[in-house]
C-alpha positions as CSV (number, residue, x, y, z in Angstrom):
1,X,61.3,-17.9,-48.0
2,X,64.2,-18.1,-45.8
3,X,66.8,-20.2,-46.1
4,X,70.4,-21.4,-44.3
5,X,72.9,-20.0,-47.0
6,X,74.8,-22.3,-48.9
7,X,78.6,-22.2,-48.1
8,X,79.8,-20.0,-51.6
9,X,78.1,-17.8,-53.9
10,X,77.9,-18.6,-57.7
11,X,78.5,-16.2,-60.7
12,X,76.5,-17.1,-63.6
13,X,79.3,-16.6,-66.5
14,X,78.9,-20.0,-67.4
15,X,75.4,-19.6,-68.1
16,X,75.4,-16.5,-69.9
17,X,74.8,-18.5,-73.8
18,X,72.1,-20.9,-72.2
19,X,70.2,-18.9,-70.0
20,X,67.7,-15.7,-69.3
21,X,68.9,-14.4,-65.9
22,X,65.7,-15.4,-64.2
23,X,65.9,-19.1,-65.6
24,X,69.2,-18.8,-64.1
25,X,68.4,-18.2,-60.9
26,X,65.8,-20.6,-61.1
27,X,67.6,-23.3,-62.4
28,X,70.5,-22.3,-59.8
29,X,68.3,-22.1,-56.7
30,X,66.5,-25.6,-57.2
31,X,70.2,-27.2,-56.7
32,X,70.6,-25.1,-53.3
33,X,72.5,-21.9,-54.2
34,X,70.9,-18.8,-52.8
35,X,73.3,-15.9,-53.6
36,X,74.6,-14.8,-57.1
37,X,77.0,-12.2,-59.1
38,X,75.0,-12.0,-62.4
39,X,76.9,-11.2,-65.3
40,X,76.1,-8.6,-67.6
41,X,75.7,-10.2,-71.3
42,X,72.7,-9.9,-73.9
43,X,70.8,-12.3,-74.0
44,X,71.3,-13.1,-70.2
45,X,71.2,-10.0,-68.4
46,X,71.8,-6.0,-70.3
47,X,70.8,-3.1,-68.8
48,X,68.9,-1.7,-72.2
49,X,67.4,-4.9,-72.8
50,X,65.7,-5.3,-69.2
51,X,62.4,-3.1,-69.1
52,X,60.9,-1.4,-65.5
53,X,58.5,-4.8,-65.5
54,X,61.6,-7.4,-66.0
55,X,63.3,-5.5,-63.2
56,X,60.3,-5.9,-60.8
57,X,59.7,-9.4,-62.0
58,X,63.5,-10.3,-61.3
59,X,62.9,-8.5,-57.5
60,X,60.4,-10.3,-56.9
61,X,61.8,-14.0,-57.9
62,X,64.7,-12.9,-55.4
63,X,62.4,-11.9,-52.6
64,X,60.0,-14.8,-52.8
65,X,62.7,-17.4,-53.1
66,X,64.9,-16.1,-50.6
67,X,67.8,-15.2,-52.8
68,X,70.3,-12.6,-53.1
69,X,72.0,-10.8,-56.0
70,X,75.2,-9.6,-54.6
71,X,77.0,-8.1,-57.3
72,X,76.8,-7.5,-61.0
73,X,79.4,-7.8,-63.3
74,X,80.2,-6.5,-67.1
75,X,83.3,-8.6,-68.8
76,X,86.0,-6.3,-68.8
77,X,86.2,-7.4,-72.7
78,X,84.5,-5.7,-75.1
79,X,85.0,-2.5,-72.6
80,X,87.7,0.1,-71.4
81,X,87.7,3.0,-68.8
82,X,91.5,3.3,-69.1
83,X,91.5,3.2,-73.2
84,X,93.2,5.9,-75.1
85,X,90.5,6.9,-77.4
86,X,88.1,9.3,-75.7
87,X,85.1,7.3,-77.4
88,X,85.9,3.9,-76.0
89,X,86.3,5.9,-72.4
90,X,82.4,7.3,-73.2
91,X,81.2,4.2,-74.3
92,X,82.3,2.3,-71.7
93,X,81.0,4.6,-68.7
94,X,77.9,4.7,-70.5
95,X,77.3,0.9,-70.1
96,X,79.0,0.9,-66.6
97,X,76.2,3.7,-66.0
98,X,73.4,1.7,-67.0
99,X,74.9,-1.6,-64.9
100,X,75.0,1.0,-62.0
101,X,70.9,2.0,-62.4
102,X,70.5,-1.6,-62.7
103,X,72.0,-2.4,-59.4
104,X,70.1,0.4,-57.9
105,X,66.8,-1.3,-59.1
106,X,67.9,-4.3,-58.1
107,X,69.0,-3.3,-55.0
108,X,72.2,-5.3,-55.7
109,X,75.0,-3.8,-53.1
110,X,77.9,-3.9,-55.8
111,X,79.0,-3.4,-59.2
112,X,82.2,-4.8,-60.3
113,X,84.8,-3.1,-62.5
114,X,87.8,-3.0,-63.6
115,X,90.6,-0.5,-63.6
116,X,91.2,-0.9,-67.6
117,X,93.6,-2.4,-70.1
118,X,96.8,-0.9,-71.3
119,X,97.8,-2.0,-75.1
120,X,100.0,-5.1,-74.7
121,X,102.5,-4.0,-77.4
122,X,102.9,-0.3,-76.2
123,X,101.2,0.1,-73.0
124,X,100.6,3.9,-72.2
125,X,102.4,5.6,-69.3
126,X,101.1,4.5,-66.0
127,X,100.1,7.6,-64.9
128,X,98.3,8.4,-68.0
129,X,95.8,5.4,-67.3
130,X,95.8,6.0,-63.4
131,X,94.2,9.5,-64.6
132,X,91.9,7.8,-66.7
133,X,90.8,5.2,-64.2
134,X,90.0,7.9,-61.7
135,X,88.3,10.1,-64.2
136,X,85.8,6.9,-64.5
137,X,85.5,6.9,-60.4
138,X,85.1,10.4,-60.5
139,X,81.7,10.0,-62.9
140,X,80.9,6.6,-61.5
141,X,81.0,6.4,-57.5
142,X,78.9,9.3,-57.0
143,X,76.2,7.8,-59.1
144,X,76.7,4.6,-57.4
145,X,75.8,6.3,-53.8
146,X,72.7,7.8,-55.3
147,X,71.5,4.7,-56.4
148,X,72.3,2.6,-53.4
149,X,74.9,0.6,-54.5
150,X,78.8,0.4,-54.6
151,X,81.7,-0.1,-56.6
152,X,83.9,-3.0,-56.4
153,X,87.3,-2.8,-58.2
154,X,88.7,-6.2,-58.8
155,X,92.3,-7.3,-59.4
156,X,92.0,-8.0,-63.2
157,X,94.9,-9.7,-64.6
158,X,95.1,-8.5,-67.9
159,X,94.0,-4.6,-66.3
160,X,97.2,-2.5,-66.1
161,X,96.9,-2.8,-62.4
162,X,96.9,-6.6,-62.2
163,X,98.2,-6.6,-58.5
164,X,97.1,-6.3,-55.0
165,X,99.7,-3.7,-54.3
166,X,99.0,-1.3,-57.8
167,X,95.0,-1.4,-57.5
168,X,95.7,-0.6,-53.7
169,X,97.9,2.0,-53.8
170,X,95.8,3.3,-56.6
171,X,92.7,3.8,-54.7
172,X,94.4,4.8,-51.7
173,X,96.1,7.8,-53.6
174,X,92.2,8.3,-55.0
175,X,91.0,8.4,-51.5
176,X,87.8,7.7,-51.6
177,X,86.3,5.1,-48.9
178,X,83.4,4.2,-50.9
179,X,85.5,1.9,-53.7
180,X,86.0,-1.4,-52.3
181,X,87.6,-4.8,-53.8
182,X,87.0,-7.8,-55.2
183,X,90.0,-10.1,-54.8
184,X,89.9,-12.7,-57.4
185,X,92.4,-15.7,-56.5
186,X,92.9,-17.0,-59.5
187,X,93.7,-13.6,-61.2
188,X,96.5,-13.1,-58.3
189,X,97.9,-17.1,-58.8
190,X,98.0,-16.4,-63.1
191,X,100.5,-13.1,-62.3
192,X,102.6,-14.8,-59.9
193,X,101.1,-13.0,-56.9
194,X,100.7,-14.9,-53.3
195,X,97.1,-14.8,-52.6
196,X,98.0,-14.2,-48.7
197,X,100.0,-11.3,-49.2
198,X,97.5,-10.1,-52.1
199,X,94.4,-10.5,-49.6
200,X,96.2,-8.9,-46.7
201,X,97.1,-6.0,-49.1
202,X,93.0,-5.4,-49.9
203,X,92.0,-6.2,-46.5
204,X,90.8,-3.0,-45.7
205,X,88.4,-2.6,-48.8
206,X,87.6,-6.3,-49.2
207,X,83.9,-7.1,-49.7
208,X,83.8,-9.8,-52.0
209,X,86.2,-13.1,-53.0
210,X,86.4,-14.8,-56.5
211,X,87.2,-18.7,-56.5
212,X,88.2,-20.7,-59.2
213,X,91.3,-22.5,-60.8
214,X,94.0,-21.5,-63.0
215,X,97.2,-23.0,-64.5
216,X,100.1,-20.6,-64.7
217,X,101.1,-21.3,-68.3
218,X,97.4,-20.3,-69.6
219,X,95.0,-18.3,-67.9
220,X,91.4,-19.9,-66.9
221,X,88.9,-19.7,-64.1
222,X,88.6,-23.9,-64.3
223,X,86.7,-25.8,-61.8
224,X,88.6,-26.3,-58.4
225,X,91.5,-29.3,-58.7
226,X,92.3,-28.1,-62.4
227,X,95.2,-25.8,-61.7
228,X,97.5,-24.7,-59.0
229,X,95.7,-22.4,-57.2
230,X,96.3,-23.4,-53.1
231,X,92.6,-23.8,-51.8
232,X,93.8,-25.3,-48.6
233,X,96.0,-22.3,-47.4
234,X,92.8,-19.9,-48.0
235,X,90.3,-20.1,-45.2
236,X,92.6,-19.3,-42.7
237,X,93.9,-16.3,-44.6
238,X,90.1,-15.2,-45.0
239,X,89.9,-15.6,-41.6
240,X,92.7,-13.5,-40.7
241,X,91.7,-10.6,-42.6
242,X,88.3,-10.9,-41.2
243,X,86.2,-11.8,-44.4
244,X,82.8,-12.6,-43.3
245,X,81.2,-13.0,-46.7
246,X,80.5,-15.6,-48.7
247,X,83.1,-16.9,-51.1
248,X,82.0,-16.5,-55.1
249,X,82.8,-19.6,-57.1
250,X,83.8,-17.7,-60.6
251,X,83.7,-21.1,-62.4
252,X,83.8,-21.0,-66.6
253,X,82.9,-24.6,-68.0
254,X,81.2,-26.4,-70.6
255,X,79.2,-28.2,-67.7
256,X,78.8,-26.0,-64.7
257,X,76.4,-27.5,-63.1
258,X,78.9,-30.6,-62.6
259,X,82.2,-27.9,-62.8
260,X,80.2,-26.3,-59.3
261,X,79.3,-29.6,-57.7
262,X,82.9,-31.0,-58.0
263,X,84.5,-27.9,-56.9
264,X,81.8,-27.3,-54.0
265,X,82.9,-31.5,-52.8
266,X,86.9,-30.6,-53.4
267,X,86.7,-27.2,-51.0
268,X,85.0,-29.5,-48.5
269,X,87.5,-32.2,-48.6
270,X,90.6,-29.1,-48.2
271,X,88.6,-27.8,-45.1
272,X,86.3,-25.4,-46.4
273,X,83.6,-24.7,-43.8
274,X,80.0,-26.3,-44.8
275,X,78.7,-23.3,-43.3
276,X,79.6,-19.7,-43.8
277,X,80.0,-17.6,-40.2
278,X,78.2,-14.4,-41.6
279,X,76.0,-13.1,-44.5
280,X,74.4,-10.3,-45.8
281,X,76.2,-8.1,-42.9
282,X,79.3,-6.5,-44.7
283,X,76.9,-4.4,-47.3
284,X,74.0,-4.0,-45.0
285,X,71.4,-5.8,-46.8
286,X,69.3,-9.1,-46.5
């Protein structure tokens, strides 16, 4: 069933403790949303707990209701591909390999990955951590291509490469054009990065933008209007860098339905377009 696209996509983080993924998609589709990023959390959607029949059921739901799963995203708290311990790096890669396989089975265009985390008290040398990141890309990028998906590296404020410059410099050094970028505006603002400068820096690899609000004093992914993110300035920046995909609302709230409604209304009031000019193009999937 074809629908006009809603002007924002929805990340399912806030629903991971209350809904399985299929129920969550039905719930959100009932509110008019059509495009999603699914979080990888046991009880919501987890590769080891999603057998072939469940994967077929999820694909059928998406096709029947005219929905799109744009990306799969693993919360990067439990894993660390740049860990000092080789056992943790192997464990993290095993989980990410399984998520990449799930993305291939669900015909999802991208898997969000973090560069990895440093010890905040005694961080390892940047070159060593970068080497671990590159080893992970060596393993994951060819696998993603084999199954028909792609890696999307994100500027995560708690990662050892938290800013756009550091992330892009590493990816340019690595050199693989298959690696795309998710730019998270709240993550940027939290570390003091200007979103305009960040978006311009990542534009050659940019495939997805995450939206939420945050203060500078404490890290949040709140509803629009509850922090200091300069949302009114962002639409012209997206036009400038040629971004044509739906922005992704990655809001974590106790009442996510209301937080999404409030955020969308506030974004409209701040001049965000009510219809995206293009969807389903950058990744070649409809």
